[in-house]
ZATORDO-194584 format. One line per 10 residues: number of its first residue (from 0); their letters; for each residue x, y, z of C-alpha. Coordinates in steps of 0.5 Angstrom, whole numbers, always signed. Layout:
N
NUM = A = X Y Z  ...
//
This chain:
364
0 = MGLAAAVLAG = +105 +118 +104  +100 +123 +104  +92 +122 +101  +94 +126 +95  +100 +122 +93  +97 +115 +96  +90 +116 +91  +95 +117 +85  +99 +112 +85  +94 +108 +87
10 = APAPARGQSC = +92 +100 +83  +89 +99 +77  +81 +99 +77  +78 +91 +76  +75 +89 +70  +69 +91 +69  +62 +87 +68  +67 +81 +73  +61 +76 +74  +60 +75 +83
20 = TAHAVAAATY = +60 +68 +81  +67 +69 +78  +70 +71 +85  +76 +71 +89  +82 +68 +86  +86 +68 +93  +94 +68 +92  +97 +62 +96  +101 +70 +99  +94 +71 +102
30 = RSAIDRARAL = +92 +63 +105  +94 +66 +112  +90 +73 +113  +84 +69 +110  +85 +64 +115  +85 +68 +119  +80 +73 +117  +75 +67 +117  +76 +66 +123  +75 +73 +126
40 = VRDSMAAGRI = +69 +73 +122  +65 +67 +125  +67 +69 +131  +65 +76 +131  +58 +74 +128  +57 +68 +134  +58 +73 +139  +54 +79 +135  +47 +74 +134  +50 +76 +126
50 = PGLAIAVAID = +45 +71 +121  +48 +72 +115  +55 +77 +112  +60 +77 +106  +67 +79 +106  +70 +82 +99  +77 +85 +100  +81 +87 +94  +89 +88 +92  +91 +92 +87
60 = GHIVWSEGFG = +85 +91 +83  +83 +84 +84  +79 +81 +88  +83 +75 +93  +77 +73 +97  +70 +74 +99  +66 +70 +102  +59 +68 +105  +58 +66 +111  +50 +64 +116
70 = LADVENAVPV = +44 +65 +113  +41 +70 +107  +34 +68 +109  +33 +64 +117  +27 +62 +115  +28 +59 +108  +36 +57 +110  +39 +60 +104  +46 +61 +106  +49 +68 +104
80 = SPCTRFRVGS = +54 +68 +98  +57 +73 +94  +51 +75 +90  +48 +76 +96  +46 +83 +96  +45 +87 +103  +42 +95 +104  +49 +99 +104  +46 +105 +107  +50 +111 +108
90 = VSKPLTAAAV = +55 +107 +103  +50 +109 +98  +53 +116 +100  +60 +115 +96  +56 +112 +90  +53 +119 +89  +59 +123 +91  +63 +119 +86  +58 +122 +81  +58 +129 +84
100 = AQLAEVGRLD = +65 +129 +82  +63 +126 +76  +59 +132 +74  +63 +137 +77  +70 +135 +73  +66 +135 +66  +64 +143 +68  +57 +141 +69  +56 +142 +76  +59 +148 +80
110 = LDAPVQRYVP = +60 +146 +87  +60 +153 +89  +54 +156 +86  +46 +157 +90  +43 +150 +89  +37 +154 +87  +41 +153 +80  +41 +147 +80  +35 +145 +84  +30 +151 +83
120 = SFPTRRWPIT = +24 +149 +87  +28 +148 +94  +26 +153 +97  +32 +160 +99  +35 +162 +106  +37 +167 +110  +44 +163 +107  +46 +160 +100  +47 +152 +101  +52 +150 +96
130 = PRELAGHLAG = +54 +142 +93  +60 +143 +96  +57 +143 +103  +52 +138 +102  +57 +133 +99  +61 +134 +105  +56 +135 +111  +57 +143 +112  +50 +145 +109  +46 +145 +116
140 = IRHYQDDEFL = +41 +140 +113  +38 +136 +119  +39 +129 +119  +33 +123 +121  +28 +126 +126  +24 +121 +131  +21 +115 +127  +23 +118 +119  +27 +112 +119  +22 +107 +118
150 = NMRHYDNVVA = +19 +112 +113  +13 +107 +108  +12 +111 +104  +13 +112 +97  +16 +117 +94  +17 +118 +84  +23 +122 +85  +28 +124 +89  +26 +132 +89  +19 +129 +91
160 = GLAIFAHDSL = +22 +126 +98  +26 +134 +99  +18 +136 +102  +20 +132 +110  +26 +138 +110  +25 +143 +105  +22 +148 +110  +26 +146 +117  +31 +152 +118  +37 +151 +117
170 = LFEPGTRFSY = +42 +148 +123  +47 +153 +123  +49 +158 +118  +53 +154 +113  +61 +152 +112  +61 +153 +120  +60 +147 +122  +60 +140 +120  +53 +136 +122  +53 +130 +118
180 = SSYGYNLLSA = +45 +129 +114  +43 +124 +111  +38 +128 +108  +43 +133 +105  +45 +128 +100  +38 +127 +98  +39 +134 +96  +45 +133 +93  +41 +127 +89  +37 +133 +86
190 = VVEGASGESF = +42 +137 +84  +45 +131 +79  +39 +131 +77  +39 +138 +75  +46 +139 +73  +45 +132 +68  +39 +133 +66  +37 +126 +68  +33 +123 +74  +38 +121 +79
200 = LLYMRRHVFE = +38 +113 +78  +38 +112 +71  +44 +118 +71  +48 +112 +77  +46 +107 +73  +49 +109 +67  +56 +114 +68  +57 +110 +74  +55 +104 +75  +55 +100 +69
210 = PLGLQSVVPE = +61 +103 +66  +64 +100 +73  +60 +94 +72  +57 +93 +78  +53 +90 +75  +49 +87 +84  +48 +95 +86  +42 +98 +85  +37 +102 +88  +32 +98 +94
220 = LPDSIIEHRA = +25 +97 +90  +21 +94 +95  +15 +92 +90  +21 +90 +85  +24 +82 +85  +31 +83 +86  +35 +77 +85  +40 +75 +91  +36 +81 +96  +38 +78 +103
230 = HFYVHDSTGA = +32 +78 +107  +33 +83 +113  +33 +83 +121  +34 +86 +128  +34 +84 +135  +28 +86 +139  +29 +88 +147  +30 +80 +149  +36 +79 +144  +31 +75 +139
240 = LRNAPYVDNS = +32 +75 +132  +26 +80 +129  +25 +81 +121  +26 +87 +120  +20 +92 +119  +18 +94 +112  +21 +100 +110  +20 +104 +103  +27 +108 +100  +25 +111 +97
250 = YKWAGGGFLS = +26 +117 +100  +33 +117 +100  +37 +114 +95  +43 +118 +94  +44 +118 +102  +41 +111 +104  +37 +106 +99  +42 +102 +95  +43 +95 +95  +49 +91 +93
260 = DAEDLARFGS = +54 +85 +95  +60 +86 +98  +65 +84 +91  +60 +90 +88  +63 +96 +94  +71 +92 +93  +71 +94 +85  +67 +101 +87  +72 +102 +91  +78 +100 +87
270 = ALLRPGFLGE = +76 +104 +81  +78 +109 +85  +85 +108 +86  +87 +112 +80  +85 +117 +76  +82 +113 +70  +74 +113 +72  +75 +120 +75  +81 +124 +74  +86 +126 +79
280 = RGLELLFTSQ = +81 +132 +80  +75 +128 +83  +80 +123 +87  +82 +129 +90  +75 +132 +91  +74 +125 +94  +80 +124 +99  +82 +131 +101  +78 +133 +107  +74 +139 +108
290 = HTRDGQATGY = +75 +145 +112  +70 +150 +117  +70 +157 +115  +74 +158 +121  +79 +154 +117  +78 +147 +122  +79 +140 +118  +72 +136 +117  +76 +130 +116  +71 +128 +112
300 = GMGWFVDRDA = +72 +130 +104  +65 +128 +99  +63 +122 +101  +68 +119 +105  +71 +120 +111  +78 +121 +111  +83 +118 +116  +89 +114 +119  +89 +107 +121  +95 +104 +126
310 = GRLVVHHGGS = +99 +111 +122  +97 +107 +115  +92 +113 +110  +84 +110 +111  +79 +113 +106  +72 +109 +108  +65 +110 +109  +59 +106 +114  +52 +105 +113  +47 +103 +118
320 = SVGGNAHLAL = +39 +101 +116  +33 +97 +117  +36 +91 +118  +42 +92 +115  +50 +95 +117  +55 +96 +112  +62 +99 +111  +67 +100 +106  +75 +102 +106  +80 +104 +102
330 = YPDAHLVIAA = +88 +104 +104  +90 +107 +99  +98 +106 +100  +97 +99 +100  +92 +99 +95  +87 +96 +99  +80 +95 +99  +74 +91 +104  +68 +91 +104  +63 +88 +110
340 = LTNTESRFVG = +57 +88 +110  +51 +84 +114  +43 +83 +114  +43 +85 +122  +44 +90 +125  +51 +90 +128  +56 +97 +131  +62 +92 +129  +60 +93 +122  +57 +99 +121
350 = SGTIVRQIAH = +63 +102 +126  +68 +98 +121  +71 +95 +127  +72 +88 +123  +74 +92 +117  +79 +94 +120  +82 +88 +124  +81 +84 +117  +85 +90 +113  +91 +89 +120
360 = LFLQ = +91 +81 +118  +93 +83 +110  +98 +89 +112  +101 +85 +116
//
């Protein structure tokens, strides 16, 4: 089944406003898969020295398994629960891309217009940059450099954060190469503001998170009390667990600054398995690979990698953050969505290895 057909034949979106305390109702059909997945997670956590991890699996728009493992706070022995909020890192990009597709569908955003139409303050370049190129990592905007990933400065708004890279040269002529860039999504969030007339965070809350009942998804504000926020950890050169360094993610909400629990990521993915929250055009924008100017497929649509896993279509995104990794994957033809989140660095989670292994258990 092709991508468009698989997406449009998908399952209904889950009910809105569902609390994380009313999580998975595991049908007997999935008991064997859940038992094997649980053992896999525990073994993997031990091997990877992962303090805490949460998994949520949704099928046909219903969460069939949701479970926390290990500790959300090691020092205080607080266990991970389905309510635990983790840093999702670059899984923020699919959330942002949904807003972009939404604005494009209603005609408020021209994906092929120069970004200065929506962000007049952004310096012009030798070549124009478009929102479509930003969303597909084709714009030539650079990625993080040096210690920028450990940013401690607070930015009051997304336009202020553009100063980090606004005057840097493009890496290449837009459209000619794929080059992953979280800063491209910073600029895209400013485009959302210009197209919608609302601040980026307000738009996301009012038009994406609240309509889908994503109660746990919030920007991570260092000075705010955020219920169920995990504590975050890194490993030092000896492999010992340490508290993650302080960071302020206000410079990159759109590309890597949100918190979520695993269930809400699974609900979000389920809402994209058929037209509803987005129409057919919006889903095609998200899940159709873009191409370079010479016709080469990039394997990335808007906010999603487009791939195959054991012959099955899968659209997915991983995320790395300071003290966290995440992965969200959609198997449209099976109506299957899996989210995994952890509170330390773990390529096993961020690369999607654990998600693929769990998917294979549920697809058997």
